[in-house]
C-alpha positions in Angstrom: 38.7 83.1 -27.7 40.7 86.1 -26.4 40.2 86.6 -22.8 40.8 90.6 -23.5 38.4 91.2 -25.9 35.8 88.8 -25.1 32.8 91.1 -24.3 34.0 93.5 -27.3 33.5 90.3 -29.3 30.3 89.5 -28.4 29.3 92.9 -28.5 30.2 93.1 -32.0 28.1 90.1 -32.5 25.4 91.9 -31.3 26.0 94.8 -33.7 26.3 92.4 -36.6 23.0 90.7 -36.1 21.7 94.5 -35.6 23.5 95.5 -39.3 21.6 92.3 -40.6 18.2 93.4 -39.4 18.7 96.6 -41.0 19.3 94.9 -44.3 15.7 92.8 -43.6 14.1 96.0 -42.9 15.6 97.7 -46.1 14.7 94.7 -48.2 11.1 94.6 -47.0 10.9 98.4 -47.7 9.8 99.3 -44.1 9.0 102.4 -42.8 12.1 104.8 -43.3 11.8 106.4 -39.5 12.2 102.8 -38.3 15.0 101.8 -40.6 16.9 105.2 -39.4 16.5 104.8 -35.8 18.2 101.1 -36.2 20.7 102.7 -37.6 21.1 105.1 -34.9 21.4 102.2 -32.6 24.1 100.8 -34.2 25.7 103.7 -34.4 25.5 104.2 -30.7 26.6 100.9 -30.1 29.7 101.0 -32.1 30.7 104.3 -30.5 30.4 102.5 -27.2 32.3 99.6 -28.5 35.2 102.1 -29.7 35.4 103.7 -26.4 35.6 100.1 -24.7 38.6 99.3 -27.2 40.0 102.2 -26.2 40.5 101.9 -22.6 41.4 98.5 -23.0 44.2 99.5 -25.3 45.3 102.6 -22.9 44.9 100.1 -20.2 47.1 97.5 -21.5 49.3 98.4 -24.1 49.8 101.8 -23.1 50.3 100.6 -19.5 53.1 98.1 -20.7 54.8 101.1 -23.0 55.2 103.0 -19.7 56.4 100.1 -17.6 58.7 99.0 -19.6 60.5 102.5 -20.0 61.2 101.7 -23.8 60.7 105.8 -24.8 60.7 104.6 -28.7 57.9 102.7 -27.8 56.4 105.0 -25.7 56.3 107.4 -28.4 54.9 105.0 -31.2 52.2 104.2 -28.4 51.4 108.0 -28.1 51.7 109.0 -31.8 49.0 106.2 -32.7 46.6 107.8 -29.7 47.0 111.3 -31.7 46.2 109.6 -35.1 43.5 108.0 -33.7 42.0 111.1 -32.1 42.5 112.5 -35.5 40.4 110.1 -37.1 37.7 110.3 -34.4 37.4 114.0 -35.1 36.2 113.9 -38.7 
């Protein structure tokens, strides 16, 4: 397992379990508000995971591009971040 992402892998497995729980709630026709509360919890967990993975990216990939002095690599990483922030805003 990737050391860099080990905590995020565990987090995504918990989110996966939450999503399966939501499916079960739907199958059992549970109260809609309870289902929506669980969906909201999954959304929050995903936002948290996304933020952590972005921090890992900044601390690892972007730092490496800055340290290696390769301006093309730096530009590529910068463009990736700009595109990501554009997607997040939608």
